[in-house]
C-alpha positions in Angstrom: -8.4 55.9 192.0 -7.4 58.4 194.7 -4.2 60.5 194.3 -3.0 64.0 195.1 -3.7 65.5 191.6 -5.1 64.4 188.3 -3.6 66.4 185.5 -6.5 66.1 183.0 -4.9 68.4 180.4 -8.4 69.7 179.7 -8.3 73.6 179.7 -10.5 75.1 182.4 -11.4 71.8 184.1 -11.5 72.2 187.9 -8.8 70.4 189.9 -9.6 66.8 190.7 -7.8 64.1 192.8 -10.0 61.1 192.1 -11.3 59.4 189.1 -13.5 56.3 188.4 -13.2 53.8 185.5 -15.7 51.3 184.3 -14.8 49.0 181.6 -12.4 50.9 179.3 -13.8 54.4 180.0 -13.5 57.1 182.6 -16.9 57.5 184.1 -16.4 60.1 186.8 -14.0 62.7 188.1 -14.1 64.3 191.6 -12.3 66.6 193.9 -12.2 64.0 196.6 -12.3 60.2 196.7 -15.3 60.2 199.0 -17.4 61.7 196.2 -16.8 58.5 194.2 -17.4 56.0 196.9 -21.0 55.4 195.9 -19.7 54.0 192.5 -17.5 51.3 194.2 -18.7 47.7 194.3 -17.4 44.5 195.7 -15.2 43.9 192.7 -13.9 47.4 192.4 -10.1 47.8 192.3 -9.0 50.8 194.3 -5.7 52.5 193.7 -5.1 54.8 196.7 -1.8 56.7 196.5 -2.3 60.0 198.4 1.0 61.6 197.2 0.8 60.4 193.6 -0.3 62.2 190.4 -2.1 61.0 187.3 -1.4 62.0 183.7 -2.8 60.6 180.4 -0.8 57.7 179.0 1.8 58.9 176.6 2.1 58.2 172.9 5.4 57.5 171.1 4.4 58.9 167.8 7.4 57.6 165.8 8.9 54.3 166.9 9.5 50.8 165.7 7.8 48.3 167.9 8.2 45.5 165.4 12.0 45.9 165.6 11.8 46.0 169.4 9.8 42.8 169.4 11.9 41.0 166.9 15.1 41.9 168.7 14.2 40.0 171.8 16.1 36.9 170.6 18.8 38.7 168.7 22.5 38.9 169.6 22.8 41.9 172.0 25.7 43.7 170.3 24.5 47.0 171.9 26.3 45.7 175.0 29.7 45.6 173.3 32.3 48.4 174.0 34.6 47.5 171.1 34.7 45.4 168.0 36.5 42.4 169.6 33.6 42.2 172.2 31.1 42.7 169.3 32.6 39.8 167.3 32.8 37.6 170.4 29.1 38.0 171.1 28.4 36.8 167.5 30.9 34.0 167.9 29.1 32.8 171.1 25.8 32.7 169.3 27.4 30.8 166.4 28.4 28.1 168.8 24.8 27.6 169.7 23.4 27.9 166.2 23.2 25.1 163.6 25.5 25.8 160.6 23.7 27.5 157.7 21.2 29.3 159.9 21.1 33.1 160.0 22.5 35.0 163.0 21.1 38.5 163.5 22.0 41.3 165.9 20.0 43.9 167.8 19.8 47.3 166.1 20.0 49.8 168.9 23.7 50.6 168.8 25.9 53.2 167.3 29.4 52.6 165.8 30.6 55.9 167.2 30.2 54.5 170.7 32.5 51.6 170.0 36.2 52.2 170.9 37.1 52.0 167.2 34.3 54.4 166.2 33.4 52.4 163.0 31.3 49.6 161.7 32.8 46.1 162.0 33.8 44.7 158.6 32.7 41.6 156.7 36.2 40.2 157.4 35.8 40.7 161.1 32.4 39.1 161.1 33.9 36.2 159.2 36.3 35.8 162.2 33.2 35.1 164.3 31.8 32.5 161.8 32.0 31.5 158.1 29.4 28.7 158.7 26.5 31.1 159.2 25.3 34.1 157.3 25.5 37.1 159.7 23.2 40.1 159.6 24.2 43.0 161.9 21.4 45.5 162.1 22.1 49.2 162.9 19.0 51.4 163.2 16.7 51.3 160.2 19.0 52.4 157.4 22.2 50.3 157.7 23.3 46.7 158.0 26.6 45.0 158.1 27.0 41.4 156.8 29.7 38.8 156.5 30.8 37.4 153.1 28.5 34.3 153.5 25.5 36.7 153.6 26.8 38.7 150.6 27.2 35.6 148.6 23.7 34.4 149.4 22.3 37.8 148.5 24.1 37.8 145.1 26.2 40.9 145.9 29.8 40.9 144.7 32.4 43.5 143.6 30.7 43.9 140.3 27.3 44.8 141.8 26.5 48.5 141.2 25.0 50.7 143.9 21.2 50.6 143.6 19.2 53.8 143.2 18.7 55.1 146.8 21.3 52.8 148.3 25.1 52.2 148.8 27.3 49.1 148.9 30.3 49.6 151.1 33.7 49.0 149.6 37.3 49.1 151.0 39.9 51.2 149.3 41.0 48.3 147.2 37.4 47.8 145.9 36.6 44.7 148.0 33.2 44.6 149.7 33.4 45.6 153.4 30.0 44.3 154.3 28.2 47.6 154.9 24.9 48.1 153.0 22.7 51.2 153.2 19.1 51.8 152.5 17.9 50.2 149.2 21.2 48.2 149.1 19.9 46.2 152.1 17.0 44.7 150.2 18.6 41.6 148.7 19.8 40.6 152.2 16.6 41.4 154.1 14.5 39.4 151.6 16.4 36.3 152.6 15.6 36.5 156.3 13.7 33.5 157.7 10.5 34.1 159.6 10.4 33.2 163.3 7.4 31.2 164.4 4.2 33.1 165.1 4.2 32.0 168.7 7.7 33.4 169.2 6.7 36.7 167.5 3.7 37.1 169.7 5.8 36.5 172.8 8.2 39.2 171.4 5.3 41.6 171.1 4.1 40.8 174.7 7.6 41.5 176.1 8.2 44.7 174.0 4.8 46.3 174.6 5.2 45.5 178.3 8.5 47.4 178.3 7.0 50.4 176.5 4.2 50.4 179.1 6.8 50.3 181.9 8.2 53.5 180.5 4.8 55.3 180.5 3.9 54.7 176.9 0.2 53.7 176.2 0.2 54.0 172.4 2.9 53.4 169.8 2.7 54.7 166.3 4.9 52.1 164.6 6.3 53.7 161.4 7.6 50.6 159.6 5.1 47.7 159.6 4.7 45.1 156.9 1.4 43.4 156.1 2.9 40.2 157.5 3.8 42.0 160.7 0.3 43.4 160.9 -1.2 39.9 160.8 0.9 38.8 163.7 0.0 41.9 165.6 -3.7 41.0 165.0 -3.1 37.6 166.5 -1.2 39.2 169.4 -4.2 41.6 170.0 -6.7 38.7 169.9 -4.6 36.8 172.5 -4.4 39.8 174.8 -0.6 40.0 174.3 -0.5 43.7 173.5 0.1 45.9 176.5 -0.1 49.2 174.5 -2.3 50.3 171.6 -0.6 50.1 168.2 -1.2 52.5 165.3 0.5 51.0 162.3 2.0 52.7 159.3 2.3 50.2 156.5 5.8 50.4 155.0 6.6 50.8 151.3 10.2 49.7 152.0 11.9 48.2 148.9 9.4 50.0 146.6 10.6 52.7 144.1 7.7 52.8 141.6 4.1 53.9 141.9 2.8 50.6 140.4 4.5 48.8 143.3 2.1 50.5 145.8 -1.1 49.3 144.1 -0.9 45.7 145.4 0.0 46.9 148.9 -3.2 49.1 148.9 -5.3 46.2 147.7 -4.1 44.1 150.6 -4.7 46.9 153.1 -8.4 47.1 152.2 -9.3 44.3 154.7 -8.1 46.6 157.5 -10.1 49.7 156.6 -13.1 49.0 158.8 -11.6 46.6 161.3 -12.8 47.7 164.8 -10.1 46.9 167.3 -9.2 49.7 169.8 -5.8 48.1 170.5 -4.7 47.8 166.9 -5.5 49.9 163.8 -3.8 51.0 160.6 -2.9 54.7 160.6 -1.8 54.9 157.0 1.2 54.4 154.7 4.8 55.1 155.3 7.3 56.4 152.7 11.0 56.8 153.0 12.3 59.8 151.0 15.9 60.0 152.0 18.5 58.1 154.1 19.3 58.4 157.8 22.3 59.9 159.4 24.6 58.7 156.7 22.6 59.7 153.7 20.0 62.4 154.5 19.5 64.5 151.4 21.0 67.9 152.2 21.4 71.3 150.5 25.0 71.7 151.7 27.6 69.0 151.5 28.4 66.6 154.4 31.1 67.8 156.8 33.0 64.6 156.3 32.8 64.6 152.5 32.4 67.9 150.5 31.3 66.0 147.4 28.4 64.2 149.2 24.9 65.6 149.6 23.1 62.4 150.7 20.4 60.9 148.4 16.7 60.7 147.7 15.4 57.2 147.7 12.5 57.9 145.3 12.3 59.8 142.1 10.1 62.8 143.1 7.7 62.5 140.2 7.3 58.8 140.8 6.7 59.4 144.5 4.0 62.0 143.7 2.1 59.4 141.7 2.5 56.8 144.4 1.2 59.2 147.1 -1.7 60.2 144.9 -2.8 56.6 144.7 -2.6 56.3 148.5 -4.8 59.4 149.0 -7.3 58.2 146.4 -7.8 55.1 148.5 -8.4 57.3 151.6 -5.3 56.4 153.6 -3.0 58.9 155.4 0.7 59.3 154.6 3.7 59.7 156.8 7.0 60.4 155.0 10.5 60.1 156.4 12.4 63.3 155.4 15.5 64.2 157.4 17.7 66.5 155.4 16.7 70.0 154.3 16.8 69.1 150.6 14.4 66.1 151.2 12.1 68.2 153.4 12.0 71.0 150.8 11.2 68.5 148.0 8.6 66.7 150.1 6.8 69.9 150.9 6.7 70.5 147.1 5.1 67.1 146.7 2.6 67.7 149.5 1.6 71.0 148.0 1.0 69.3 144.7 -1.1 66.7 146.4 -3.2 69.3 148.2 -3.9 71.0 144.9 -5.0 67.6 143.4 -7.2 66.8 146.5 -8.9 70.1 147.6 -10.7 69.7 150.8 -8.4 66.9 152.1 -9.1 66.3 155.8 -6.5 67.6 158.2 -3.4 65.5 159.2 -3.6 63.3 156.1 0.0 64.2 155.2 2.7 64.1 157.9 6.3 65.1 158.0 8.3 62.5 159.9 11.4 64.0 161.5 12.0 67.1 159.4 15.5 67.1 160.9 16.9 70.2 159.1 13.7 72.2 158.8 14.9 75.8 158.9 12.6 78.8 159.4 11.5 78.9 155.8 10.7 75.2 155.6 8.9 75.3 159.0 6.8 78.3 157.8 5.8 76.5 154.6 4.9 73.3 156.5 2.6 75.3 158.8 1.1 77.2 155.9 0.3 73.8 154.2 -1.1 72.4 157.5 1.5 69.6 157.7 2.1 68.1 161.2 5.6 67.1 162.1 6.9 64.3 164.4 10.1 65.0 166.2 12.3 62.6 168.2 14.8 64.1 170.7 16.0 60.7 172.0 17.3 60.2 168.5 19.4 63.4 168.7 20.4 62.5 172.3 21.9 59.1 171.3 23.4 60.0 167.9 24.8 63.6 168.4 28.4 62.5 168.3 28.1 60.6 165.0 25.9 63.3 163.6 28.7 65.8 164.3 31.0 63.7 162.2 28.6 63.7 159.2 27.0 67.2 159.3 29.1 69.3 161.7 28.1 70.8 165.1 26.2 73.8 163.7 23.7 71.7 161.8 23.4 69.2 164.7 22.6 72.0 167.1 19.6 73.0 164.8 18.0 69.5 164.8 14.4 69.1 166.0 13.7 72.8 166.8 10.6 72.1 169.0 10.5 75.7 170.3 10.3 77.2 166.9 7.8 74.6 165.5 5.4 75.3 168.4 5.8 79.1 168.1 5.2 79.0 164.4 1.9 77.2 165.0 2.7 73.6 163.8 1.0 70.5 165.2 4.1 68.9 166.7 4.2 65.4 168.3 7.1 63.6 170.0 8.6 60.1 169.9 11.8 58.1 170.2 12.6 56.6 166.8 13.7 53.5 168.6 16.0 51.6 167.9 18.0 54.7 167.0 16.8 56.5 170.2 15.7 55.0 173.5 12.0 55.1 174.2 10.5 56.4 177.5 7.9 59.1 178.3 10.0 61.1 180.7 13.3 60.5 178.9 11.8 62.2 175.9 10.3 65.0 178.0 13.6 65.6 179.8 15.4 65.7 176.5 13.1 68.3 174.9 13.3 70.5 178.1 17.1 70.3 178.5 18.3 69.6 174.9 20.8 67.3 176.5 22.7 64.7 174.4 25.6 62.4 174.7 27.8 65.4 173.8 26.1 67.9 176.1 23.4 70.5 175.6 22.8 71.1 171.9 20.7 74.1 170.6 19.4 75.3 173.9 17.3 77.9 172.1 15.1 75.0 170.9 14.1 73.8 174.4 10.4 73.8 175.5 8.7 73.6 178.9 7.7 70.4 180.7 4.0 71.1 180.2 4.6 71.6 176.4 6.6 68.5 176.1 3.9 66.5 177.9 1.3 67.8 175.5 3.4 66.7 172.5 3.1 63.1 173.8 -0.6 63.3 174.8 -3.0 66.0 173.5 -1.1 66.6 170.2 -0.4 62.9 169.7 -4.1 62.0 169.9 -4.9 64.8 167.4 -2.3 63.3 165.0 -3.9 59.9 165.2 -7.4 61.3 164.8 -8.4 60.2 168.3 -8.6 63.5 170.1 -12.2 62.7 171.2 -11.1 59.5 172.7 -7.6 59.9 174.2 -4.9 62.4 175.1 -6.7 64.0 178.0 -8.7 62.7 180.9 -12.4 63.5 181.1 -15.7 61.5 181.4 -16.3 59.3 178.4 -12.8 59.1 177.2 -10.7 55.9 177.2 -9.1 55.1 180.5 -5.5 55.4 179.3 -3.5 56.9 182.1 -0.2 56.9 184.0 0.3 57.1 187.8 3.5 58.8 189.1 4.9 59.0 192.7 6.8 62.1 191.6 4.8 64.8 189.8 6.6 65.2 186.4 5.3 68.8 186.1 7.2 69.8 189.3 10.1 67.3 189.3 13.7 68.4 189.3 15.6 67.9 186.1 17.6 65.1 187.6 14.4 63.4 188.7 12.8 63.8 185.3 15.3 62.0 183.2 14.8 58.5 184.5 11.3 58.9 186.1 9.1 55.9 185.6 5.4 55.5 186.4 4.2 53.2 189.2 1.3 52.2 187.0 0.3 52.5 183.4 -3.3 51.8 182.6 -4.6 51.2 179.1 -8.3 50.8 178.4 -8.9 50.4 182.1 -6.4 47.6 182.4 -3.4 48.0 184.7 -0.8 46.8 182.3 2.3 47.6 184.4 3.1 48.2 188.0 
């Protein structure tokens, strides 16, 4: 490969403009292509782009590939501008679907972006169809269903809110179809499984799209063991275009005993050698999303509401202790400052119980409202954090409604995390935020959102943002000796750009796409 510049991200390495790959590894770097010509053979593929630059492939360290893959055949409600259009899309699908079968939507939409700025109701979904149970996904914490789905799930006006969840009700007490966090469980358990062939094709399409956007590795933070088995088959069939690092979800669990069976089933994955697919560890959810993050101060829209924790802290401590005793890492969703504070207490207790724990075994996912004191404590404990500016970009308007502008401005303070010495990595949190290497970099550099610039004092440089997705990301996954930078012996995971992201204008950066993404020496896109 011959280009203008190879940004190796290795400190002190001389400038190079050519590299050679054999198999899945980088075997040589050189200042000029001619220096590598002796390595070329009759079957050598040469990429010669004199004006291009090369960077390592990017990691999305907190995303949901499984949701992206499963949404390929779902109703694309994210295209609707208002609730009548939303309902009509579901009605169209109902016309093509045998009665009794479930109809499900995509999840990457926000109600605040609909003209009515609210969720559709069960009554409105009934107007689309009463012959099918309807499940409208919205991100990873909320669903809306019609009355047929509520009936099948056994949810009625007398059903109490579960611990760590909420059942939506109208002013007259009737169910409005909205279910949040643990209240979603009865519906989600009823979902039919698509064929393995369809799921593998979904992974082929979704991983190809991630690669198109410069992503070479995804850290999927909500994978079930059933999902993992399909991912294994996809990997064996060569259907994965990016590497997958899976966090096995404890969704629907609220007791430490529930985790034991999960850990037993994970054992078969402990020593599996597949560079494309591996298990990173276990994922816990400790509070809700935008609508229910556990906060110290009340919500701007409801002075009596402080969000909720989805686990009893003492029970969660015991569950996490069992995970560590089995040797697995832990990533925990904590968004509100109250949940971050309580989680750091739990992590401190775990570190006391497990002296000498290897680094990066306990990770803070999001840490949305992590103020100076919480950041300092995380750094002192050696806890890495994953942040997701695309989430803030896409949801700032609705977050203003729930938390008020001042708290939204303070979300994901990348500048302060870095300056205080944390290991910080970056991602998208798709389907809540849109994935894309340079979309994320642009966001962290500009602090732009759908409501304009938010918290400009938290912005970082392009070079820093790139490192969050490369060098830092590989450190988080425990693969710093294999990926994240470009040098001889490391995996040939790289991206080729016709415009140098490190010198591009801000306008160029936002939608910049690579001309090639290479993973393991394979040109997977472009």
